[in-house]
LONUKE-315820 format. One record per residue: residue in one letter; chain; x, y, z of N, C-alpha, C in turn. Coordinates in nm, 3 decimals, m for minus. Layout:
<rs>
<'A' 'A' <X Y Z> <X Y Z> <X Y Z>>
...
</rs>
This chain:
<rs>
<'M' 'A' <m7.471 7.437 4.344> <m7.452 7.308 4.407> <m7.584 7.233 4.419>>
<'R' 'A' <m7.690 7.308 4.447> <m7.820 7.244 4.460> <m7.863 7.180 4.329>>
<'H' 'A' <m7.833 7.250 4.218> <m7.871 7.196 4.088> <m7.800 7.063 4.063>>
<'L' 'A' <m7.675 7.057 4.100> <m7.598 6.935 4.082> <m7.658 6.822 4.165>>
<'I' 'A' <m7.690 6.851 4.289> <m7.745 6.750 4.379> <m7.878 6.697 4.323>>
<'F' 'A' <m7.963 6.790 4.283> <m8.094 6.748 4.233> <m8.081 6.674 4.100>>
<'T' 'A' <m7.988 6.716 4.017> <m7.966 6.647 3.890> <m7.919 6.505 3.914>>
<'L' 'A' <m7.823 6.490 4.005> <m7.774 6.356 4.038> <m7.884 6.271 4.101>>
<'A' 'A' <m7.962 6.332 4.186> <m8.071 6.259 4.250> <m8.173 6.213 4.147>>
<'A' 'A' <m8.206 6.302 4.055> <m8.304 6.267 3.952> <m8.250 6.158 3.860>>
<'A' 'A' <m8.122 6.168 3.825> <m8.062 6.065 3.739> <m8.059 5.931 3.811>>
<'G' 'A' <m8.023 5.932 3.937> <m8.022 5.807 4.014> <m8.160 5.748 4.027>>
<'A' 'A' <m8.256 5.834 4.052> <m8.394 5.787 4.066> <m8.445 5.730 3.933>>
<'A' 'A' <m8.413 5.796 3.824> <m8.460 5.749 3.693> <m8.401 5.612 3.660>>
<'L' 'A' <m8.273 5.594 3.690> <m8.209 5.466 3.661> <m8.265 5.354 3.747>>
<'T' 'A' <m8.287 5.381 3.873> <m8.334 5.275 3.962> <m8.483 5.249 3.946>>
<'L' 'A' <m8.558 5.353 3.915> <m8.702 5.335 3.905> <m8.742 5.253 3.782>>
<'G' 'A' <m8.662 5.258 3.681> <m8.695 5.185 3.558> <m8.692 5.034 3.576>>
<'A' 'A' <m8.617 4.983 3.670> <m8.601 4.838 3.684> <m8.658 4.785 3.816>>
<'C' 'A' <m8.742 4.861 3.883> <m8.791 4.819 4.015> <m8.944 4.811 4.017>>
<'T' 'A' <m8.992 4.743 4.123> <m9.136 4.737 4.146> <m9.180 4.870 4.207>>
<'K' 'A' <m9.311 4.889 4.215> <m9.362 5.015 4.270> <m9.317 5.036 4.415>>
<'A' 'A' <m9.314 4.932 4.496> <m9.271 4.944 4.636> <m9.123 4.981 4.642>>
<'E' 'A' <m9.044 4.916 4.557> <m8.901 4.947 4.554> <m8.878 5.089 4.503>>
<'Q' 'A' <m8.960 5.130 4.406> <m8.948 5.265 4.353> <m8.977 5.368 4.462>>
<'A' 'A' <m9.080 5.344 4.541> <m9.116 5.437 4.650> <m9.005 5.444 4.753>>
<'R' 'A' <m8.949 5.329 4.791> <m8.838 5.327 4.887> <m8.716 5.399 4.831>>
<'T' 'A' <m8.689 5.374 4.705> <m8.573 5.438 4.642> <m8.593 5.589 4.637>>
<'E' 'A' <m8.713 5.631 4.603> <m8.742 5.774 4.599> <m8.725 5.837 4.737>>
<'D' 'A' <m8.775 5.769 4.841> <m8.758 5.818 4.978> <m8.610 5.826 5.015>>
<'N' 'A' <m8.536 5.722 4.980> <m8.392 5.721 5.011> <m8.319 5.836 4.941>>
<'V' 'A' <m8.354 5.860 4.815> <m8.291 5.969 4.740> <m8.325 6.103 4.804>>
<'Q' 'A' <m8.452 6.122 4.844> <m8.492 6.247 4.907> <m8.419 6.267 5.040>>
<'K' 'A' <m8.407 6.159 5.119> <m8.335 6.169 5.247> <m8.187 6.199 5.223>>
<'A' 'A' <m8.129 6.133 5.125> <m7.987 6.157 5.094> <m7.966 6.301 5.048>>
<'T' 'A' <m8.058 6.351 4.966> <m8.048 6.489 4.920> <m8.059 6.586 5.038>>
<'A' 'A' <m8.153 6.559 5.127> <m8.169 6.645 5.246> <m8.044 6.640 5.332>>
<'D' 'A' <m7.985 6.522 5.346> <m7.862 6.508 5.425> <m7.747 6.587 5.362>>
<'V' 'A' <m7.736 6.579 5.230> <m7.628 6.652 5.162> <m7.648 6.802 5.176>>
<'V' 'A' <m7.771 6.850 5.162> <m7.800 6.992 5.178> <m7.769 7.036 5.321>>
<'A' 'A' <m7.809 6.957 5.419> <m7.782 6.991 5.558> <m7.632 6.993 5.586>>
<'A' 'A' <m7.561 6.897 5.530> <m7.415 6.893 5.548> <m7.350 7.015 5.483>>
<'G' 'A' <m7.400 7.055 5.368> <m7.347 7.174 5.302> <m7.368 7.298 5.385>>
<'K' 'A' <m7.486 7.312 5.443> <m7.513 7.427 5.530> <m7.424 7.424 5.654>>
<'E' 'A' <m7.405 7.304 5.709> <m7.321 7.289 5.828> <m7.177 7.331 5.797>>
<'V' 'A' <m7.129 7.289 5.683> <m6.993 7.326 5.643> <m6.983 7.476 5.622>>
<'A' 'A' <m7.082 7.534 5.554> <m7.078 7.677 5.528> <m7.081 7.759 5.657>>
<'D' 'A' <m7.152 7.708 5.757> <m7.165 7.781 5.884> <m7.055 7.745 5.985>>
<'S' 'A' <m6.966 7.655 5.951> <m6.867 7.609 6.048> <m6.761 7.715 6.075>>
<'P' 'A' <m6.708 7.718 6.196> <m6.602 7.812 6.231> <m6.475 7.790 6.149>>
<'V' 'A' <m6.453 7.668 6.106> <m6.333 7.639 6.027> <m6.338 7.713 5.893>>
<'V' 'A' <m6.454 7.708 5.828> <m6.470 7.778 5.700> <m6.461 7.929 5.722>>
<'E' 'A' <m6.520 7.976 5.830> <m6.513 8.119 5.863> <m6.368 8.161 5.886>>
<'K' 'A' <m6.293 8.079 5.959> <m6.152 8.108 5.985> <m6.072 8.107 5.855>>
<'A' 'A' <m6.103 8.013 5.766> <m6.034 8.007 5.636> <m6.062 8.134 5.556>>
<'G' 'A' <m6.184 8.182 5.560> <m6.218 8.306 5.491> <m6.141 8.424 5.547>>
<'E' 'A' <m6.129 8.430 5.679> <m6.052 8.537 5.743> <m5.905 8.528 5.703>>
<'S' 'A' <m5.853 8.407 5.697> <m5.713 8.387 5.658> <m5.690 8.432 5.514>>
<'L' 'A' <m5.785 8.403 5.427> <m5.774 8.446 5.288> <m5.775 8.599 5.277>>
<'K' 'A' <m5.862 8.663 5.353> <m5.866 8.810 5.352> <m5.734 8.867 5.399>>
<'E' 'A' <m5.681 8.809 5.507> <m5.554 8.856 5.563> <m5.440 8.835 5.462>>
<'A' 'A' <m5.439 8.722 5.396> <m5.336 8.695 5.295> <m5.346 8.792 5.179>>
<'A' 'A' <m5.468 8.826 5.139> <m5.487 8.921 5.030> <m5.437 9.059 5.070>>
<'Q' 'A' <m5.462 9.098 5.194> <m5.414 9.227 5.242> <m5.261 9.228 5.247>>
<'D' 'A' <m5.202 9.120 5.294> <m5.056 9.110 5.300> <m4.997 9.118 5.159>>
<'T' 'A' <m5.060 9.051 5.066> <m5.012 9.054 4.927> <m5.019 9.195 4.871>>
<'G' 'A' <m5.129 9.264 4.900> <m5.144 9.403 4.855> <m5.036 9.492 4.913>>
<'T' 'A' <m5.006 9.474 5.039> <m4.901 9.553 5.104> <m4.765 9.526 5.042>>
<'V' 'A' <m4.735 9.400 5.018> <m4.607 9.362 4.957> <m4.595 9.424 4.818>>
<'L' 'A' <m4.701 9.414 4.738> <m4.697 9.471 4.603> <m4.682 9.623 4.607>>
<'K' 'A' <m4.750 9.687 4.700> <m4.740 9.833 4.713> <m4.597 9.873 4.750>>
<'D' 'A' <m4.539 9.801 4.845> <m4.401 9.830 4.886> <m4.303 9.803 4.772>>
<'A' 'A' <m4.327 9.698 4.696> <m4.240 9.665 4.583> <m4.247 9.775 4.477>>
<'A' 'A' <m4.365 9.827 4.453> <m4.381 9.935 4.356> <m4.309 10.060 4.402>>
<'K' 'A' <m4.320 10.092 4.532> <m4.249 10.208 4.586> <m4.099 10.189 4.571>>
<'G' 'A' <m4.050 10.069 4.598> <m3.908 10.039 4.584> <m3.862 10.052 4.440>>
<'A' 'A' <m3.945 10.008 4.347> <m3.909 10.018 4.205> <m3.901 10.163 4.162>>
<'V' 'A' <m3.994 10.245 4.207> <m3.992 10.387 4.173> <m3.869 10.454 4.233>>
<'S' 'A' <m3.841 10.423 4.358> <m3.723 10.480 4.425> <m3.596 10.439 4.353>>
<'G' 'A' <m3.585 10.312 4.316> <m3.468 10.262 4.245> <m3.452 10.329 4.109>>
<'A' 'A' <m3.564 10.350 4.040> <m3.559 10.415 3.910> <m3.511 10.559 3.923>>
<'K' 'A' <m3.560 10.628 4.026> <m3.516 10.767 4.049> <m3.367 10.773 4.080>>
<'Q' 'A' <m3.321 10.681 4.163> <m3.178 10.677 4.196> <m3.095 10.646 4.072>>
<'G' 'A' <m3.141 10.554 3.992> <m3.069 10.519 3.869> <m3.062 10.636 3.774>>
<'M' 'A' <m3.171 10.710 3.759> <m3.172 10.828 3.672> <m3.077 10.934 3.725>>
<'A' 'A' <m3.073 10.953 3.855> <m2.982 11.052 3.914> <m2.838 11.012 3.888>>
<'K' 'A' <m2.804 10.883 3.899> <m2.668 10.837 3.871> <m2.631 10.859 3.725>>
<'V' 'A' <m2.725 10.830 3.637> <m2.699 10.851 3.495> <m2.674 10.998 3.468>>
<'D' 'A' <m2.754 11.084 3.527> <m2.739 11.228 3.509> <m2.605 11.275 3.565>>
<'D' 'A' <m2.566 11.223 3.683> <m2.437 11.259 3.743> <m2.322 11.208 3.658>>
<'N' 'A' <m2.332 11.086 3.608> <m2.225 11.026 3.530> <m2.208 11.093 3.394>>
<'R' 'A' <m2.312 11.152 3.343> <m2.305 11.218 3.214> <m2.204 11.333 3.216>>
<'H' 'A' <m2.195 11.401 3.328> <m2.108 11.518 3.338> <m1.987 11.494 3.429>>
<'S' 'A' <m1.964 11.373 3.472> <m1.855 11.347 3.565> <m1.719 11.343 3.499>>
<'D' 'A' <m1.711 11.341 3.366> <m1.582 11.337 3.298> <m1.522 11.475 3.280>>
<'G' 'A' <m1.584 11.578 3.336> <m1.531 11.714 3.329> <m1.586 11.793 3.213>>
<'S' 'A' <m1.665 11.733 3.131> <m1.721 11.805 3.017> <m1.837 11.892 3.063>>
<'T' 'A' <m1.865 11.991 2.984> <m1.978 12.078 3.015> <m2.069 12.084 2.894>>
<'T' 'A' <m2.189 12.124 2.918> <m2.285 12.137 2.811> <m2.326 12.283 2.801>>
<'T' 'A' <m2.321 12.337 2.681> <m2.361 12.475 2.659> <m2.484 12.475 2.570>>
<'T' 'A' <m2.582 12.550 2.611> <m2.704 12.562 2.533> <m2.707 12.699 2.468>>
<'T' 'A' <m2.730 12.703 2.339> <m2.735 12.828 2.264> <m2.872 12.843 2.203>>
<'T' 'A' <m2.925 12.963 2.211> <m3.056 12.992 2.154> <m3.038 13.095 2.044>>
<'T' 'A' <m3.098 13.071 1.931> <m3.091 13.163 1.818> <m3.231 13.210 1.786>>
<'T' 'A' <m3.243 13.344 1.768> <m3.372 13.402 1.734> <m3.364 13.454 1.592>>
<'V' 'A' <m3.459 13.420 1.510> <m3.461 13.466 1.371> <m3.584 13.552 1.354>>
<'E' 'A' <m3.559 13.673 1.302> <m3.670 13.765 1.278> <m3.696 13.775 1.130>>
<'T' 'A' <m3.820 13.782 1.094> <m3.854 13.800 0.953> <m3.934 13.928 0.937>>
<'K' 'A' <m3.909 13.994 0.826> <m3.981 14.118 0.799> <m4.099 14.089 0.708>>
<'K' 'A' <m4.206 14.157 0.733> <m4.323 14.145 0.648> <m4.317 14.253 0.542>>
<'N' 'A' <m4.350 14.225 0.418> <m4.350 14.324 0.310> <m4.479 14.398 0.300>>
</rs>
């Protein structure tokens, strides 16, 4: 922000100084310096104000709330997926059919 302020101040000073007398240039330079100091002071005042501090606290609180909501949503999604898988597994065998697993072992002889 300071760079922007000083850049604008320098640009303003350059434009006004080119078309003014030395006395006017000095006054303009003083006015630009005072305006820059005022803007910097106002920026510090805003940064240190309780309103900005309160806004920062509110943002932190909102971020924490968002994190909690997302965490709870993820837990709900996992729970729902588990329940859905259990229903699918139950429904697979609910028609009375059974599944039989057979294992076959093959032995080979070495010559």
